[in-house]
C-alpha positions in Angstrom: 176.4 174.7 113.0 179.6 175.8 114.8 182.2 177.7 112.6 185.4 176.4 111.5 187.3 178.2 114.0 185.4 176.7 116.9 185.4 173.2 115.1 189.4 173.5 115.1 189.3 174.3 118.6 187.3 171.2 119.6 188.7 168.7 117.0 192.2 167.1 118.6 194.9 165.1 116.9 193.7 161.9 118.3 190.3 162.6 116.4 192.3 163.1 113.1 194.4 160.0 113.4 191.3 157.9 114.3 189.4 159.3 111.2 192.3 158.7 109.0 193.0 155.3 109.8 189.2 154.6 109.1 189.9 156.2 105.5 193.2 155.1 104.8 191.8 151.3 105.6 188.8 151.9 103.4 190.1 153.8 100.6 193.6 153.3 100.6 196.1 155.5 101.3 196.9 157.0 97.7 193.1 157.3 97.3 192.3 159.1 100.6 192.7 162.6 100.7 193.1 165.4 103.1 189.8 166.8 102.0 188.2 163.2 103.0 189.7 163.6 106.5 188.7 167.1 107.1 185.1 166.0 106.2 185.4 163.4 108.5 185.9 165.5 111.7 184.0 168.5 110.6 186.8 170.8 109.6 187.5 172.6 106.7 190.4 171.6 104.8 192.8 174.7 105.5 192.0 174.1 109.3 193.2 170.6 109.3 196.6 171.8 108.3 196.6 173.5 111.9 196.9 169.9 113.1 198.9 167.9 110.8 201.4 168.9 108.0 200.0 166.2 105.5 198.9 162.7 104.7 202.6 161.2 105.4 202.8 162.9 108.9 199.5 161.1 109.6 200.8 158.0 107.9 203.9 158.0 110.0 201.9 158.6 113.4 199.5 155.9 112.9 202.5 153.6 112.0 204.3 154.5 115.0 201.1 154.2 117.0 200.6 150.8 116.2 204.2 149.3 116.5 204.1 151.0 120.0 201.0 148.9 120.9 202.6 145.7 119.6 206.2 146.2 121.0 204.5 146.8 124.3 202.2 143.8 124.2 205.4 141.6 123.3 207.9 143.0 125.8 205.4 142.1 128.5 205.0 138.7 127.3 208.9 138.3 127.3 209.0 139.7 130.9 206.7 136.7 132.3 207.8 134.2 134.5 206.5 131.5 132.3 207.7 128.5 130.4 208.4 129.3 126.7 205.4 127.5 125.5 203.2 129.7 127.3 204.8 132.7 126.6 204.3 131.8 122.8 200.6 131.3 123.6 200.2 134.6 125.2 202.1 136.2 122.3 199.9 134.9 119.6 196.7 135.5 121.6 198.0 139.1 122.1 199.0 139.8 118.8 195.5 138.3 117.2 193.8 140.8 120.1 195.6 144.0 119.3 194.7 143.4 115.3 191.3 142.6 116.0 190.6 145.3 118.5 192.4 148.0 116.4 191.2 146.7 112.8 191.8 150.1 111.2 195.1 150.8 112.6 196.0 147.3 111.7 195.1 147.8 108.4 197.3 150.8 108.1 200.4 148.7 109.5 200.1 146.0 107.6 199.0 147.6 103.8 199.8 151.0 103.9 203.3 151.2 105.0 204.7 150.8 101.6 203.9 154.3 100.8 206.2 156.1 103.4 208.6 158.3 101.8 212.2 157.2 101.7 213.5 159.4 104.5 210.9 157.9 107.2 211.0 154.5 105.7 214.2 153.2 106.9 213.3 154.5 110.4 209.8 152.5 110.4 211.7 149.3 108.8 214.0 149.3 111.6 211.1 149.4 114.3 209.3 146.5 112.4 212.4 144.4 112.4 213.0 145.2 116.2 209.5 143.9 116.7 209.8 140.9 114.8 213.2 140.5 117.1 211.3 140.1 119.8 209.4 137.0 118.3 212.9 135.4 117.3 214.1 136.1 120.9 211.2 134.1 122.2 211.7 131.1 119.9 215.2 131.3 120.4 214.2 130.9 124.5 212.2 127.8 123.5 215.1 126.2 121.6 217.8 126.8 124.3 215.1 125.6 126.9 214.8 122.2 124.4 211.0 123.0 124.3 210.9 124.3 120.6 212.5 122.7 117.6 212.4 125.6 115.1 215.2 125.1 112.5 215.2 128.6 111.3 213.9 131.0 114.3 214.0 134.2 111.9 211.9 132.0 109.3 209.6 130.7 111.8 208.7 134.2 113.3 207.9 135.5 110.0 205.5 132.4 109.3 203.6 132.8 112.6 203.3 136.9 111.9 202.4 136.1 108.6 199.6 133.5 109.4 198.0 135.9 112.0 198.5 139.0 109.6 195.9 137.9 107.2 193.2 138.6 110.0 193.2 142.1 108.5 191.6 141.0 105.4 189.0 138.3 106.6 188.2 139.1 110.0 184.6 140.7 111.1 183.5 141.7 114.6 180.0 140.1 113.3 181.5 136.8 112.7 181.0 133.5 114.2 184.4 133.4 116.2 185.7 136.1 118.7 189.3 137.3 118.7 190.0 135.1 121.8 188.7 131.9 119.8 190.7 133.1 116.8 194.0 133.8 119.0 193.4 130.3 120.6 193.1 128.6 117.4 196.2 130.3 116.0 198.2 129.6 119.1 197.4 125.6 118.7 198.7 125.9 115.2 201.9 127.5 116.3 202.5 125.2 119.2 201.7 122.2 117.3 204.4 123.1 114.8 207.1 124.3 116.9 206.9 122.4 120.4 208.7 119.0 120.6 206.6 116.1 120.8 205.5 115.1 123.9 205.5 117.9 125.7 202.7 118.7 128.0 202.1 122.2 126.7 201.5 121.4 123.4 198.8 118.8 124.6 197.3 121.5 126.9 196.9 124.2 124.1 194.5 121.6 122.3 
C-alpha cells in the first residue's frame, strides 16, 4: 500500500473535486465530512488539506465549475446563426444534457448552493443571475422577432429552468429515456408554450 505522502503526490485537485461532488450528492453538504472525501481518494485527512482549505472551498469550486459549463453552453447557443425557436430548442437540449451527464455536479449546483457562507454567496448568486439573464435574452430575442409571446420573459425563463432542474431528482442513466429524448420532450413543451400559433418551428419540434 502506498504511503500517505506518495498518495498525496498522485492525487490531484480534480480527483478531490470529483469525489466531493459524488459525496455531496449522496450525503448532502452538511452530512459530508472532509474524512469522507479523504477516504474516497485514499488520502489521510491531513494530506487532503495540502490540496484544499476545507469543505467550503470545495463547494465554491464545484459551483463555479457547474456554472462555467452552463454559461459556456448557453453563450454558444446565443451565438448561433439560427432562428430564436431553434436557439431555444438547442438551449433546452443543451441544459438537459449538461445536467444528465454531470449528475453529481448538477445536484451540488441545484441543491447545495444554499450552504454557501455569506462572503461568497453574493458572488455565486450574481453568476447564477447572469446565467438566467442569458435565457431571458433568448426569450426577448424571440419576442422582438415576433416568434415568442412570453408575457414576462423573466418569469418564463424561471419556469423553463425550473422544469428542467427537477431532472437531478428523478433522472437515472438506466431509465427508459436518454438525455436526448428527455431534452427533446422538454423542448417541445417549451416551444408549445412560447411560440406563437401557426409558427412552423413549434410544429417541427413534434
